[in-house]
Structure formats: C-alpha cells, structure tokens
C-alpha angles and dihedrals in degrees: 000000000000092000089052090053091050091050091048092050091047090050092051091048090053090050091049091050091051092049091049090049091051093048093049090050094050094045093048095047094045091050090052093047094045092052090063098231124179123287095263094056091046091053091048090051089050091051090049091049093049093045094048090047090055092048091050090049092052093047093050091047091051090047091055091056 
C-alpha cells in the first residue's frame, strides 16, 4: 500500500511539473509576441513553442503508459 502511495505522489508531481512547464512556455512565448519583436525573434519563439509542445505531448503520452 505504501509503495502505491509513493507511486501516486510521484505521478502527481510529474503531472504538476508538466503543467508548470506548459504554463511557462505559453507565458514566455506570449510575452515575446506581445512585445512586437523583430521577425527573427518571433520565428524563434514559434519554434520554441512548437518544440516544447512536442516535448509536453511526448511526456504526457509516456505518463499514460
């Protein structure tokens, strides 16, 4: 029973970390885009957003399994 509780707590901490990572990504990219930077910085922010989205997707998929 105790091992199950530890696994459950670890799972919730992983979920919380993924949510925090997603929020930080969205906040950072939206701050960059709202500041009206040049085209290069906007494209880099878009690449960061897409890459982080893919990483989050893979982590959530691995967590389900």
